[in-house]
N, C-alpha and C positions, 0 to 999 in steps of 0.2 A: 849633932853634925846629922842631918837624914841623910842616909845611904843606902840604895838598893842592892842587894848580893845574889846574883845567879850564877850556878855550876851545872853543865851540863855532861860532865866527864862519864860519869857512872849511868846506868837504867835511869839513875832519880832525877827528873825534871826540879831542880828546885829554883825558886825565886823569893826572896825577902826581906822585908825592911828592919833597918836599925837605927837607931841612934850612938851614935858614938860620940865620946862624951873624954873630959879628964876623969871620970869618974868612970870609966870601964864600958863594955857596947850593951845593949840595951836590946835584946829581941819583941821588934812590937806586932810581928805578923810574917807567915810562912804558908807558900803554898809547896810541896813535893809528893809528886806523881811519879811513881814508878814503871815507865814505860821508854823501852828501850830507842824505840821508832819513831818515839812522840815528841822529841824534843822541836823542831819545827815548827810545828801548831801548838803547844801545850808553851810555850816561856811566855810568850805575847802576852796571851792570855791572863797566866797566874801576875804577873807583873802588875798590870792593870786590876787584878782582883785586891793583892796584898794593898795596894795604893789606896784602893777606894775603902777595904774596907777599915784603915788607918784616918780615914777622913782625909787625905791628901791628896795631891796631884805632882805629877811629873817635877813641874815647876820650882816641888820644893825640895828636890834632891840637892843633896851639895856632894856627893860623889857616887860613883858606881866601882863596886867592885867583883871580878870574875872569875872564876875557878878554872886556869890553862890546863890542866890535864893533870899527866896523862890520860888519854882518851881516847876511843874508836873516830874518827877522821869526821862521818858525818854527823855525828851528835855533840860532838866538843865542836865542831866549826859553828853548830846554830846556837850555841851560846856565847861565844864571843864574836860573831857576826851582829848581835842582838846588842851585847855588851857596849859595845865602838859607836854602835848606831846611836843608841839612847846618850852614851858620851859626847858624841857628836853633835847631836842636832841640840842641846840642850846649852855644849859648852861647858861640860862636867869635867872631871880629872877620871881617869878610867884606871882601875889599880890591879892587878894579877896576882893569883894566889897559886902553888901550886895544890892542885887536889887532895895528892894523898897526905900535902900537910896539915889537912883540914881535918883528915880520918886521925892522923897518928899527933894531933897538937893536945899535949895536957895527957897524953898516955906517961905511966911510968915505967922504968926499966928499958932493957933492949927489946924493942918489939918490931916485928912484921907489920905493915903493912901492902895489902895485897887488893887490885882489883881486877878483873876482869875484862879481857883484854880480844876476846876469840881468839879462835883459831887453836884453841884451849891452852893459850899460855896466859899469865897476868902481866901486867905495870906494879912494880913493887919498887920498895927501900928498905931500909931499916930508919927504926929510930929511936934514939938514948933520953932518955926523960923527953920528948915531946920532941926532942933535936932532931932532922935527918945526917944521919952517918955520910952519905954520898948523892950522886946524883939518881934518878930515878931512872928505871930501866925495863925493857921486855924482855919474858923469855918461859921455859916452858916450868910448869911448878915442882920439877922431878928435879931439872936443873938448880932454881933457885933453894929446892928445900936444902940442899949438896954445900950451902954456902950461907947457915945458919948459924954457926958457932956463936953461942954466947944467946944468941934469943929465943926467948922464952915464952910469948904468946904471939899471935898474930889478928889485925881486925880488918875489916874492909872484907864487901862481899865477895871478891878473889879471894880471899883467906878462908868464906867457910864455905865455898865451891871445891875448894881442891884440900878441903881440912884431913881425909884421907892422906891424902900425898905428904901436905907440910906436915903433921904429927907435933901442932902445936896447938893449945887450948886459946879459943877464941875470945878475945875484950875487945871494947870498944865498938864504937858507931860501923855499919855496915857500910857509908853513903857519907861524904861532905857533908856538913851542916852550914847554917848560914850563919849560923855564932861563931865557930871558929875558924870559915871564914873571912869576917867581919875581922875579928879579935887577931887576925895574921895582917890584914893589911892596917889594923888601928891607926898605928904609929907613922904612918904616910899618910895618912887621912889628917891627923889634929897638927902633923909639923906641915899642911897644905903642897904637900912635894909635887912637883911636877905630873900629871898623867904620863903613863906607859903606853905604848904599843903594846897591846894582846898577842905574844907569840904562843901557839900549841905548843901543847908538848905530847907530839905526835907518835914520837919515837920508830917510828917505819911509815913505810909509803902507802898509799890506800888501796884496800884491796882493788876499785876500777882503774883500768891501765886503758891508755889512750889507744886506739885503734894505728893498728901496725902499716905499711903500706902496702897497696892494694898488687898484689902479685898476677901478671898477666893473665890472661886465660890460656893462652896456646904460648908453647914454650917448646 
């Protein structure tokens, strides 16, 4: 089964094409561009490019997989809207995967996975042998460092950025990979599970706020 995989939860704008079968997931092609503000412009051309490189068209796809974050509002929204639109246009099932899970996938031991949440914060979760211990959270790195009993390593660009605060050796990938995202959705794909509504993990309100009610000039 031919599957398109996208993720824009981190500065790495990612699109890739895989096959999913009983023998596992095979990566055919991928495009990854690190540009924190470029998801809206880069993702669609990357999808077109990986299809063209593999001699495939969108009509050959059987499913779409999307990283659902956590991630900053604007970038994450671009990826999820694109994935949902592709699925809707082609009547394909769409499956969501926590983007932190894709970084923590297959890591051994107890590991912190952290990505940059901006505002001097990180999105984070801990993993034991690749399985997430609890729900993803957002917090200041020093607050996270105080809650890491038993954690022996860290992965993700947030962990690298705040390595001096977290005081953990860095391991694993910086960003979610196409391979890991597809592997985490493979069982649903093979079972031909119903497509899902993509629910973004923002974990906090967007930076932009609606303007308040105007006050009279004369009071």
